[in-house]
C-alpha positions as CSV (number, residue, x, y, z in Angstrom):
1,A,-14.4,25.8,-20.2
2,P,-17.8,25.5,-18.7
3,A,-18.5,22.3,-21.2
4,A,-15.0,21.0,-20.4
5,A,-15.8,21.0,-17.0
6,A,-19.1,19.4,-17.5
7,A,-17.2,16.6,-19.5
8,G,-15.7,16.0,-16.7
9,S,-12.3,17.6,-16.8
10,S,-11.0,20.1,-14.3
11,R,-13.4,22.5,-12.7
12,P,-12.3,25.8,-10.7
13,A,-12.5,25.6,-6.9
14,A,-15.5,26.0,-4.6
15,T,-16.0,29.6,-2.5
16,A,-15.5,29.1,1.1
17,E,-19.4,29.8,1.0
18,V,-20.0,26.7,-1.2
19,A,-17.4,24.9,0.3
20,V,-19.7,24.7,3.8
21,A,-22.5,24.2,1.6
22,E,-21.0,20.8,0.5
23,G,-21.7,19.1,3.9
24,G,-25.2,20.0,3.0
25,A,-25.8,23.8,5.0
26,E,-26.6,25.6,2.2
27,P,-27.8,23.4,-0.8
28,E,-28.9,25.8,-2.8
29,C,-25.5,27.4,-2.8
30,V,-24.3,24.2,-4.2
31,V,-26.7,24.5,-7.1
32,R,-25.4,27.8,-8.1
33,D,-21.8,27.2,-7.8
34,I,-22.5,24.0,-10.2
35,L,-24.6,25.9,-12.4
36,R,-22.0,28.8,-12.5
37,T,-18.8,27.0,-12.9
38,D,-19.9,24.0,-14.7
39,F,-22.4,25.4,-17.3
40,G,-21.1,28.9,-17.4
41,V,-25.1,30.5,-15.9
42,G,-24.3,33.6,-15.0
43,A,-21.0,33.7,-16.3
44,E,-19.8,37.1,-18.3
45,L,-18.8,35.8,-21.5
46,S,-17.3,37.5,-24.8
47,D,-19.5,37.1,-28.1
48,E,-16.7,34.6,-29.1
49,G,-17.0,32.6,-25.5
50,R,-20.9,32.7,-25.6
51,S,-20.4,31.2,-29.7
52,L,-18.1,28.7,-28.2
53,H,-20.1,27.7,-24.9
54,A,-22.7,27.0,-27.3
55,R,-21.4,25.1,-30.0
56,S,-19.8,23.3,-27.1
57,S,-23.2,22.8,-25.1
58,E,-24.9,21.5,-28.5
59,R,-22.3,18.6,-29.1
60,M,-22.4,17.7,-25.8
61,G,-25.8,17.7,-25.6
62,R,-26.0,15.4,-28.7
63,A,-23.6,13.1,-27.1
64,L,-25.6,12.7,-23.7
65,Q,-28.9,12.3,-25.6
66,R,-27.3,9.1,-27.4
67,L,-25.9,8.0,-24.2
68,A,-29.2,8.3,-22.9
69,S,-31.4,6.5,-25.5
70,D,-28.4,4.1,-26.8
71,L,-26.7,2.9,-23.2
72,Y,-28.8,0.3,-22.4
73,S,-31.5,-2.0,-24.5
74,S,-34.3,-2.1,-21.6
75,D,-36.9,0.5,-20.2
76,V,-36.4,-1.1,-17.0
77,H,-32.6,-1.4,-16.6
78,F,-32.5,2.4,-15.0
79,V,-34.7,0.7,-11.9
80,L,-31.3,-1.8,-11.5
81,E,-29.1,1.4,-11.4
82,L,-31.2,2.9,-8.8
83,I,-30.8,-0.2,-7.0
84,Q,-27.2,0.2,-7.4
85,N,-26.7,3.5,-6.3
86,A,-29.3,2.6,-3.0
87,D,-27.0,-0.2,-2.3
88,D,-23.5,2.1,-2.4
89,N,-25.4,4.9,0.2
90,A,-24.5,5.2,3.3
91,Y,-27.1,4.7,6.1
92,P,-28.2,5.5,9.5
93,T,-27.1,3.4,12.1
94,G,-29.5,0.9,13.4
95,V,-31.5,1.3,10.3
96,A,-32.4,-1.8,7.8
97,P,-31.4,-0.3,4.3
98,S,-34.7,-0.4,2.4
99,L,-35.8,0.9,-1.5
100,G,-38.9,1.5,-2.5
101,F,-40.9,2.1,-6.0
102,D,-44.7,3.4,-6.2
103,L,-46.1,4.0,-9.4
104,T,-48.8,6.3,-10.2
105,Q,-50.9,6.6,-13.4
106,A,-47.9,10.0,-14.0
107,A,-44.9,9.0,-12.2
108,M,-43.0,6.6,-10.5
109,V,-41.4,7.7,-7.0
110,V,-38.8,6.2,-5.6
111,T,-38.1,6.1,-2.1
112,N,-34.5,5.2,0.3
113,N,-34.0,5.3,3.8
114,E,-30.4,6.5,3.6
115,V,-28.3,9.6,5.3
116,G,-29.2,11.6,2.0
117,F,-26.9,13.3,-0.5
118,S,-24.5,15.6,-0.1
119,G,-23.2,18.3,-2.4
120,K,-20.7,15.7,-3.8
121,N,-23.7,13.2,-4.4
122,I,-24.9,16.0,-6.8
123,R,-21.8,17.0,-8.0
124,A,-21.5,13.3,-9.6
125,L,-25.7,13.9,-10.9
126,C,-24.6,16.8,-12.9
127,N,-21.4,15.0,-14.9
128,V,-20.3,12.6,-16.5
129,G,-17.6,10.1,-15.5
130,L,-17.4,11.7,-12.3
131,S,-18.3,9.6,-9.0
132,T,-18.6,9.8,-5.5
133,K,-17.6,6.0,-5.2
134,A,-14.1,5.5,-3.8
135,N,-11.9,2.8,-5.4
136,A,-12.1,0.5,-2.9
137,E,-14.2,-2.9,-2.4
138,G,-17.9,-2.7,-1.6
139,Y,-19.2,-0.3,-4.4
140,I,-21.0,-1.9,-7.5
141,G,-21.1,1.6,-9.4
142,M,-18.0,3.0,-11.0
143,K,-19.5,4.6,-14.4
144,G,-21.1,7.6,-12.9
145,I,-23.4,7.6,-15.8
146,G,-26.2,4.7,-14.2
147,F,-28.2,7.6,-13.4
148,K,-28.8,8.9,-16.9
149,S,-30.7,5.6,-17.6
150,V,-33.7,7.4,-16.0
151,F,-34.5,9.5,-19.3
152,R,-35.5,6.3,-20.9
153,V,-38.9,7.0,-18.9
154,T,-39.0,10.7,-18.4
155,T,-37.8,13.9,-19.5
156,A,-37.5,15.9,-16.2
157,P,-36.8,13.5,-13.2
158,E,-36.5,15.1,-9.7
159,V,-34.4,14.7,-6.5
160,H,-35.2,15.4,-3.3
161,S,-32.4,14.6,-0.6
162,G,-30.4,16.1,1.7
163,G,-32.3,19.5,1.6
164,F,-31.3,19.5,-2.3
165,H,-34.2,19.9,-4.6
166,I,-33.3,19.7,-8.4
167,N,-34.6,18.2,-11.5
168,F,-32.9,17.9,-14.7
169,D,-35.6,18.8,-17.5
170,L,-34.9,18.1,-21.1
171,A,-37.2,21.0,-22.3
172,M,-34.4,23.2,-21.8
173,G,-32.5,21.4,-24.6
174,S,-30.3,18.4,-24.4
175,M,-27.6,19.6,-21.7
176,G,-30.9,19.0,-19.3
177,Y,-29.1,15.6,-19.1
178,I,-27.1,17.1,-16.5
179,Q,-27.6,20.9,-15.6
180,P,-29.9,21.4,-12.7
181,T,-32.7,23.2,-11.9
182,W,-33.5,24.4,-8.5
183,L,-37.1,23.8,-7.3
184,G,-36.9,25.6,-4.1
185,A,-36.2,24.9,-0.7
186,D,-39.9,22.9,-0.5
187,G,-39.1,20.9,-3.5
188,G,-41.6,23.2,-5.6
189,C,-44.1,20.1,-5.8
190,Q,-46.8,20.4,-2.6
191,D,-48.7,18.0,-4.6
192,R,-46.2,15.6,-3.9
193,H,-45.4,13.6,-1.1
194,V,-41.4,14.8,-0.5
195,V,-39.8,13.6,2.4
196,A,-37.6,16.1,4.3
197,G,-36.7,13.4,7.2
198,G,-38.0,10.5,8.5
199,P,-38.2,7.0,7.2
200,H,-37.2,7.8,3.6
201,R,-34.7,10.9,3.4
202,T,-34.2,10.4,-0.4
203,Q,-36.8,10.4,-3.0
204,V,-36.4,10.4,-6.9
205,V,-39.5,11.5,-8.4
206,L,-39.6,10.3,-12.0
207,P,-42.9,12.1,-14.0
208,L,-43.7,9.4,-16.9
209,S,-42.6,10.7,-20.4
210,K,-45.4,11.0,-22.7
211,E,-44.4,7.7,-24.5
212,M,-44.7,6.0,-20.9
213,V,-47.7,7.1,-20.3
214,A,-49.5,5.2,-23.1
215,A,-51.1,2.1,-21.2
216,E,-49.4,-0.3,-23.0
217,R,-45.9,1.1,-22.1
218,R,-47.0,1.8,-18.3
219,D,-48.1,-2.2,-18.2
220,L,-44.8,-2.8,-19.8
221,L,-43.0,-1.0,-16.8
222,L,-45.1,-2.4,-14.0
223,S,-44.5,-6.1,-15.4
224,K,-40.6,-5.9,-15.4
225,L,-41.0,-4.5,-11.9
226,D,-42.8,-7.1,-10.8
227,D,-40.4,-9.0,-12.5
228,I,-37.4,-8.6,-10.3
229,H,-36.5,-11.6,-8.9
230,P,-35.9,-12.1,-5.2
231,S,-32.5,-13.2,-5.9
232,L,-31.5,-10.0,-6.4
233,L,-31.1,-9.1,-2.9
234,L,-28.5,-11.9,-2.6
235,F,-25.2,-10.2,-3.1
236,L,-26.1,-6.6,-2.4
237,R,-23.8,-4.9,0.3
238,K,-26.6,-2.9,2.2
239,L,-30.1,-3.4,1.0
240,R,-32.2,-5.9,2.6
241,C,-35.4,-5.1,1.4
242,I,-37.4,-3.9,-1.9
243,T,-40.8,-2.5,-2.4
244,V,-43.0,-2.1,-5.6
245,T,-46.4,-0.7,-5.1
246,D,-48.8,-0.8,-7.9
247,H,-51.2,2.5,-7.0
248,M,-53.5,2.0,-10.1
249,K,-55.0,-0.7,-8.9
250,A,-57.5,-0.4,-5.8
251,P,-56.6,-1.1,-3.0
252,A,-52.9,-1.0,-3.9
253,V,-50.9,-4.0,-4.9
254,T,-47.6,-4.1,-2.8
255,K,-44.6,-6.5,-3.3
256,K,-41.9,-7.1,-0.9
257,M,-39.0,-8.6,-1.2
258,L,-36.9,-8.8,2.5
259,R,-33.5,-10.6,3.0
260,V,-32.8,-12.2,6.4
261,D,-29.5,-13.5,6.8
262,K,-29.3,-17.3,9.1
263,A,-26.7,-19.0,10.1
264,D,-24.1,-21.5,8.1
265,G,-24.5,-19.4,4.6
266,I,-28.5,-20.0,4.5
267,V,-30.5,-16.6,3.0
268,E,-34.2,-16.3,3.5
269,V,-35.6,-13.9,0.6
270,W,-39.5,-13.5,1.6
271,V,-41.9,-12.4,-1.1
272,N,-44.6,-11.1,1.0
273,D,-45.2,-14.0,3.3
274,V,-43.9,-16.6,1.3
275,P,-40.1,-17.5,1.8
276,C,-37.1,-18.7,-0.2
277,R,-34.3,-20.2,0.9
278,W,-30.8,-19.9,-0.5
279,L,-27.2,-21.7,0.3
280,L,-24.9,-18.6,-0.3
281,Q,-21.2,-20.1,-0.6
282,R,-18.2,-16.8,-0.9
283,R,-14.7,-17.0,-1.1
284,Q,-12.3,-14.4,-0.7
285,L,-9.8,-14.5,-3.4
286,R,-6.0,-12.3,-3.7
287,P,-5.9,-11.2,-7.1
288,E,-3.3,-12.5,-9.6
289,V,-4.0,-10.2,-12.2
290,S,-4.8,-6.2,-12.6
291,R,-8.8,-5.7,-12.6
292,G,-7.7,-3.4,-15.7
293,D,-9.3,-0.1,-14.8
294,Y,-8.8,2.7,-12.6
295,R,-9.0,0.3,-9.1
296,G,-5.9,-1.5,-10.7
297,M,-4.6,-4.4,-9.0
298,L,-6.8,-5.1,-6.3
299,S,-5.7,-6.5,-2.5
300,K,-8.5,-8.8,-2.5
301,T,-11.6,-9.6,-4.3
302,E,-14.8,-12.2,-3.6
303,I,-17.0,-14.5,-5.9
304,A,-20.0,-16.5,-4.1
305,L,-22.5,-18.6,-5.1
306,A,-26.1,-19.1,-4.3
307,F,-27.9,-22.4,-4.8
308,P,-31.8,-22.2,-4.3
309,L,-33.0,-25.0,-1.8
310,L,-35.5,-26.3,-3.7
311,E,-38.2,-29.3,-2.9
312,P,-36.7,-33.2,-3.4
313,G,-37.5,-34.1,-6.9
314,K,-37.9,-30.7,-8.2
315,E,-35.5,-29.2,-11.1
316,P,-33.4,-26.3,-10.9
317,E,-34.0,-23.3,-13.3
318,E,-31.6,-21.6,-15.3
319,M,-30.2,-18.4,-13.4
320,N,-28.6,-15.0,-13.7
321,V,-25.3,-14.3,-13.6
322,F,-24.3,-11.1,-11.1
323,A,-21.8,-8.3,-10.8
324,F,-23.6,-7.6,-7.8
325,L,-26.9,-7.0,-10.1
326,P,-27.7,-9.0,-12.7
327,L,-26.1,-9.7,-16.0
328,R,-27.5,-12.2,-18.8
329,P,-28.1,-15.5,-18.1
330,C,-25.6,-17.9,-19.4
331,G,-27.1,-21.4,-18.9
332,L,-26.0,-22.1,-15.1
333,K,-28.3,-23.8,-12.5
334,F,-27.2,-21.7,-9.7
335,V,-26.2,-17.9,-9.4
336,L,-22.5,-16.6,-10.0
337,Q,-21.7,-13.1,-8.7
338,G,-18.4,-12.0,-9.0
339,D,-16.6,-7.9,-9.3
340,W,-16.8,-8.7,-13.5
341,T,-15.6,-5.7,-15.5
342,L,-18.2,-4.6,-17.9
343,P,-18.7,-2.7,-20.7
344,S,-21.0,1.2,-19.7
345,S,-24.4,-1.1,-20.6
346,R,-23.3,-2.9,-17.7
347,E,-25.7,-5.9,-19.2
348,D,-23.0,-8.4,-20.4
349,I,-19.3,-9.5,-19.7
350,D,-15.7,-8.3,-20.9
351,V,-14.9,-11.5,-22.4
352,G,-11.5,-10.1,-23.5
353,S,-10.6,-9.1,-19.8
354,P,-7.8,-11.0,-18.3
355,W,-9.2,-10.3,-15.1
356,N,-12.7,-11.5,-15.8
357,Q,-10.6,-15.0,-17.2
358,W,-9.0,-15.3,-14.0
359,L,-11.5,-14.8,-12.0
360,R,-13.7,-17.5,-14.0
361,S,-11.0,-20.0,-13.3
362,Q,-11.6,-19.4,-9.5
363,V,-15.3,-20.6,-9.8
364,A,-15.1,-24.4,-10.3
365,P,-13.3,-24.8,-7.2
366,L,-15.6,-23.0,-5.1
367,F,-18.4,-24.9,-6.8
368,V,-16.8,-28.4,-5.6
369,A,-16.2,-27.4,-2.2
370,S,-19.8,-26.1,-1.9
371,L,-20.4,-29.6,-1.3
372,E,-19.8,-29.8,2.1
373,A,-22.5,-27.0,2.4
374,F,-24.8,-29.4,1.0
375,K,-24.0,-31.8,3.8
376,A,-23.9,-29.4,6.3
377,Y,-27.4,-28.4,5.6
378,Y,-29.0,-31.9,4.7
379,P,-28.6,-34.5,7.8
380,D,-28.8,-37.2,4.8
381,P,-26.0,-37.4,3.0
382,P,-27.8,-39.4,0.0
383,L,-30.1,-35.9,-0.3
384,A,-27.4,-33.9,0.1
385,V,-25.5,-35.0,-3.0
386,S,-28.8,-35.5,-4.9
387,A,-29.2,-32.1,-4.3
388,F,-25.5,-30.8,-4.7
389,L,-25.3,-32.9,-8.2
390,S,-28.2,-31.0,-9.8
391,Y,-26.1,-28.1,-9.8
392,I,-23.3,-29.5,-12.0
393,P,-22.8,-27.4,-15.1
394,E,-23.1,-29.5,-18.3
395,G,-24.0,-29.8,-21.7
396,S,-24.5,-27.2,-24.6
397,G,-26.9,-25.3,-22.0
398,V,-23.7,-23.6,-20.8
399,V,-23.0,-20.6,-23.3
400,G,-20.7,-18.0,-24.3
401,F,-17.4,-16.6,-21.6
402,F,-19.1,-19.3,-19.0
403,R,-19.0,-22.1,-21.4
404,P,-15.3,-23.6,-20.4
405,L,-16.9,-23.5,-16.8
406,V,-18.6,-27.4,-17.4
407,E,-14.8,-28.8,-18.4
408,D,-13.7,-26.6,-15.5
409,V,-16.3,-28.3,-12.8
410,R,-16.1,-32.1,-14.1
411,R,-12.4,-32.3,-13.9
412,T,-12.4,-30.7,-10.5
413,L,-15.3,-33.3,-9.6
414,L,-13.4,-36.2,-10.6
415,K,-10.2,-35.5,-8.2
416,T,-13.0,-35.1,-5.6
417,P,-14.8,-37.9,-3.4
418,C,-18.2,-36.3,-4.3
419,L,-20.4,-39.1,-4.5
420,Y,-22.1,-41.3,-1.5
421,T,-22.0,-44.8,-1.4
422,A,-24.0,-48.1,-0.3
423,S,-21.0,-48.5,2.1
424,D,-21.5,-45.0,4.0
425,D,-17.6,-44.0,1.8
426,W,-17.4,-40.6,0.2
427,E,-15.7,-41.9,-3.2
428,V,-14.1,-40.7,-6.7
429,P,-16.6,-40.8,-9.4
430,E,-14.0,-43.2,-11.2
431,N,-14.5,-46.0,-8.0
432,V,-18.2,-45.9,-8.1
433,V,-20.8,-48.2,-10.4
434,M,-24.4,-47.9,-10.1
435,I,-26.4,-50.6,-10.4
436,P,-29.0,-51.2,-13.1
437,E,-32.7,-51.0,-11.8
438,A,-33.0,-54.4,-13.3
439,L,-31.2,-55.5,-10.4
440,C,-32.1,-53.8,-7.8
441,A,-35.1,-55.9,-6.9
442,E,-35.8,-57.1,-3.5
443,P,-34.2,-59.5,-2.3
444,C,-31.3,-58.0,-4.7
445,L,-29.5,-60.7,-6.9
446,L,-26.6,-58.5,-7.0
447,T,-25.7,-56.6,-3.6
448,D,-26.7,-59.5,-1.8
449,V,-24.9,-62.6,-3.0
450,V,-23.4,-61.8,-6.3
451,A,-21.2,-59.2,-5.1
452,P,-21.7,-57.7,-1.7
453,G,-20.0,-54.2,-1.4
454,D,-16.9,-55.7,0.1
455,V,-16.7,-58.0,-2.2
456,L,-16.7,-55.2,-4.7
457,K,-14.6,-53.3,-3.4
458,A,-12.1,-56.6,-3.3
459,S,-12.6,-57.9,-6.6
460,L,-13.1,-54.4,-8.8
461,G,-11.8,-51.6,-6.3
462,K,-15.2,-50.1,-6.6
463,S,-18.3,-49.3,-4.7
464,Y,-21.6,-49.3,-5.1
465,L,-23.5,-45.8,-5.6
466,H,-26.0,-45.3,-2.5
467,P,-29.5,-46.5,-3.8
468,Q,-31.0,-43.2,-2.8
469,V,-28.7,-41.1,-4.7
470,I,-30.3,-39.2,-7.7
471,V,-28.2,-38.7,-10.2
472,P,-29.4,-36.6,-13.6
473,T,-28.9,-38.9,-16.9
474,D,-26.7,-36.2,-18.4
475,I,-24.6,-35.9,-15.2
476,V,-24.1,-39.9,-15.6
477,R,-22.5,-39.3,-18.9
478,H,-21.1,-36.0,-17.5
479,L,-19.2,-37.9,-14.9
480,R,-18.8,-41.3,-16.9
481,L,-20.3,-42.9,-14.0
482,D,-20.2,-46.7,-14.8
483,T,-23.3,-48.4,-14.5
484,L,-22.4,-52.3,-13.6
485,G,-22.5,-54.5,-16.8
486,V,-21.4,-57.8,-18.2
487,G,-17.7,-56.4,-17.8
488,Q,-18.2,-56.3,-14.6
489,L,-19.8,-59.5,-13.8
490,L,-17.0,-61.4,-15.7
491,A,-14.5,-59.9,-13.9
492,L,-16.1,-60.4,-10.4
493,A,-16.7,-64.2,-11.6
494,K,-13.1,-64.9,-12.3
495,W,-12.4,-63.0,-8.9
496,K,-14.8,-65.1,-6.7
497,L,-14.5,-68.5,-8.5
498,P,-11.5,-70.0,-7.2
499,Q,-12.8,-68.6,-3.6
500,L,-16.5,-71.0,-4.6
501,D,-14.6,-74.1,-6.1
502,G,-14.0,-76.1,-2.7
503,E,-14.4,-73.0,-0.3
504,E,-18.3,-72.7,-0.1
505,G,-20.4,-75.0,0.8
506,A,-23.2,-76.8,-2.1
507,E,-26.0,-74.8,-1.4
508,A,-24.1,-71.1,-1.1
509,Q,-22.1,-72.3,-3.9
510,C,-25.8,-73.0,-6.1
511,A,-27.3,-69.5,-5.0
512,W,-24.3,-67.6,-6.1
513,V,-24.4,-69.1,-9.8
514,A,-27.5,-68.9,-10.0
515,R,-28.1,-64.8,-9.2
516,W,-24.4,-64.4,-11.2
517,L,-26.2,-66.3,-14.4
518,L,-29.5,-64.4,-13.7
519,C,-27.6,-60.9,-13.9
520,I,-26.1,-62.0,-17.0
521,H,-29.6,-62.6,-18.3
522,A,-30.6,-59.1,-17.5
523,C,-27.5,-57.7,-19.0
524,L,-28.4,-59.9,-22.3
525,D,-32.4,-59.4,-22.0
526,G,-31.7,-55.4,-22.4
527,R,-32.9,-55.0,-19.1
528,C,-29.1,-52.9,-18.1
529,G,-29.0,-51.0,-21.1
530,P,-29.1,-52.0,-24.4
531,A,-29.0,-55.9,-25.5
532,P,-25.9,-56.8,-27.0
533,T,-26.3,-58.1,-30.5
534,G,-24.4,-59.9,-33.1
535,A,-20.4,-60.7,-32.8
536,V,-20.6,-58.4,-29.1
537,R,-23.1,-61.1,-28.0
538,A,-21.6,-63.7,-29.5
539,A,-18.4,-62.8,-27.5
540,I,-19.7,-62.4,-24.5
541,L,-21.5,-65.8,-24.3
542,D,-18.2,-67.5,-25.4
543,E,-16.5,-65.9,-22.6
544,V,-19.0,-67.5,-20.1
545,R,-18.7,-70.7,-21.6
546,G,-14.8,-70.5,-20.9
547,L,-15.4,-69.7,-17.2
548,P,-16.0,-72.6,-14.4
549,V,-19.4,-71.5,-13.4
550,I,-21.4,-74.5,-13.7
551,P,-21.9,-76.9,-11.0
552,L,-22.4,-80.5,-11.5
553,V,-24.2,-83.3,-10.3
554,G,-21.4,-84.6,-7.6
555,G,-19.9,-81.5,-6.5
556,A,-17.4,-80.2,-9.4
557,M,-17.5,-76.7,-10.7
558,T,-17.0,-76.9,-15.0
559,S,-17.0,-75.2,-17.8
560,F,-18.0,-75.8,-21.4
561,K,-14.5,-76.2,-22.8
562,E,-14.1,-79.7,-20.5
563,G,-17.2,-80.9,-22.3
564,G,-21.0,-80.7,-22.8
565,V,-23.1,-80.3,-19.9
566,F,-26.9,-81.6,-19.3
567,F,-30.2,-80.3,-17.5
568,S,-31.0,-83.0,-15.0
569,T,-33.8,-85.2,-15.3
570,G,-36.0,-83.3,-13.3
571,A,-34.9,-80.0,-14.9
572,G,-35.3,-81.2,-18.6
573,G,-37.6,-83.0,-19.5
574,G,-37.2,-86.9,-21.1
575,G,-39.9,-89.5,-20.9
576,S,-41.0,-92.0,-18.7
577,A,-38.3,-94.3,-20.4
578,M,-35.4,-92.1,-18.5
579,D,-37.1,-93.1,-15.4
580,D,-36.3,-96.6,-16.3
581,E,-33.4,-97.7,-13.5
582,R,-31.9,-99.3,-15.7
583,Y,-30.2,-95.9,-17.0
584,E,-29.0,-95.1,-13.4
585,V,-25.1,-96.4,-14.4
586,F,-25.4,-94.7,-18.1
587,L,-26.2,-91.2,-16.3
588,Q,-23.8,-91.4,-13.9
589,H,-21.3,-91.2,-16.8
590,L,-23.1,-87.4,-18.2
591,R,-21.8,-84.1,-17.0
592,M,-25.1,-83.0,-15.6
593,L,-26.4,-79.8,-13.9
594,R,-26.7,-79.7,-10.4
595,E,-30.8,-79.7,-9.8
596,L,-29.6,-77.1,-7.2
597,V,-28.7,-74.7,-9.4
598,L,-32.2,-74.2,-10.2
599,E,-33.9,-74.2,-7.0
600,S,-32.0,-71.5,-5.7
601,V,-33.6,-69.0,-7.9
602,P,-35.0,-66.3,-5.5
603,D,-38.7,-66.2,-5.0
604,G,-40.4,-63.5,-7.5
605,I,-38.3,-64.3,-10.0
606,P,-39.7,-67.5,-12.6
607,R,-37.2,-70.1,-13.0
608,S,-37.3,-70.1,-17.0
609,S,-35.2,-66.7,-16.7
610,L,-32.3,-69.2,-15.8
611,R,-32.9,-72.0,-18.2
612,D,-33.1,-69.7,-20.8
613,V,-29.5,-68.4,-20.1
614,L,-28.1,-71.8,-19.2
615,T,-29.6,-72.9,-22.2
616,E,-28.2,-70.1,-24.5
617,V,-25.0,-70.7,-23.0
618,G,-24.9,-74.5,-23.9
619,V,-26.6,-76.7,-21.2
620,R,-28.6,-78.9,-23.4
621,P,-31.8,-80.6,-21.6
622,L,-31.5,-84.8,-21.8
623,S,-34.0,-86.7,-23.9
624,P,-34.0,-90.6,-24.7
625,Q,-32.4,-90.0,-28.1
């Protein structure tokens, strides 16, 4: 029966004296009652009972030893479990919840300014699977076994809190994992600083095991402590400050992480005197499926995303997924927090859980909605959308359980006006085109004359991406963003040419043709992407030749299907014979390119570029022959 009680089954009711002690009046009475009722210490047993108790204790001890050694893959995981416990604790009103880790040559001392342990808390430590945490939102822990992870670094952890002074000593055998030893009213450790009251009402003292005292293991433990990321504070319910102090250095070195909540979802996490700003977005959800554990069907849950607010141009790094505490990274560039169901190791996600799959399906809508928070934080819309785009999950970098997020987010973004345009509007990706860098010179060949924003909208139903918006190359492919190329230029010409023929003055007409042909030349020349070759290039040139895009001397617009076109004498060269006035009547019968076309090339662009494309499409120089 004692062994069964230790494993988490029913236990004898506490006496009236102990019932009072559960509130903290007589901590030693609580410990004595645990030892007697849960472990049979002082109980009168028959020989057969003692034998059964011994075998049950050995069996339980072996299971506990395996649990403590195999449950976590990292010596430092116990730190996260202690942080979890501290975040679940109750705190006095007006106190900023804080937790400290002090590492010395021989021990680690963990301090917490909570209200202090009760008898129920002590009973949970002396058990496996028994927890004082309610089945309600707001508690991280569920397993009731997290504290056992401290045995990765110690063989005799001590707890000093609320008048309780106990340890769990493996020197007494494997049952030492859960069987407490009373250390006396003063804690039995006058050589250590044990706080009975004051700012730190709870101390957990972890004398380092022989293995951990070795310099290289202790240094590894310190490096792991130093690696605790400030983002850890983002999703904790209560803790606002974590400090790590290395007393092996003289003077001692302290790393202090402090969370400060600002307005509009902005959270600052300070590391000593250096702040890091985060944009935190939360969403309350009404669950559609059961959580599948003892908590069953919840009335509500929450997911949250945290984006580090970086300097412009700086790429975000891979971030962890959190279940209030960090799990493994999966390739996301933002921190994702959810009440995921986890295996006992708390190091990964239960991929087969319907609850987890439903929770994952809620991430994409929140991610896309976060764009509004970026707009509110950044006063400049191009800067806001550029920052937002850098966090989009894409490509093969996102792995494992969260891989479906790549397509979920993309599909949601494609239906969302998430891109800021040069017309100061927000558009869905399919209605936006990017301007090739080769066409962005000032004065811009494209947007100033060939296709201003209103013309592009009227002709193709599209808008230019704002030139100050930075879209990562992978995101361009991911969102299938179009870059303006030959296809759009040809469609644009078919829409514009009827207006040019007769409605525009000669100067405007020639200016448009010159710039449009220069845009075509940039595309053919490979300055707007891969240069078309072979049959593709021939088809493009043939389509250009079929358009009435050549202004002739006399004002008409023509295509090559109507006959050959020649450079005028001033443009094409010829010799002195062509200057003979006897040729004037003859020349009037030729289809001559209007000289004003070549004169319309903007400053800074060589006329030879326009002449090259005109020559390729079929304009020929005039010679005496």
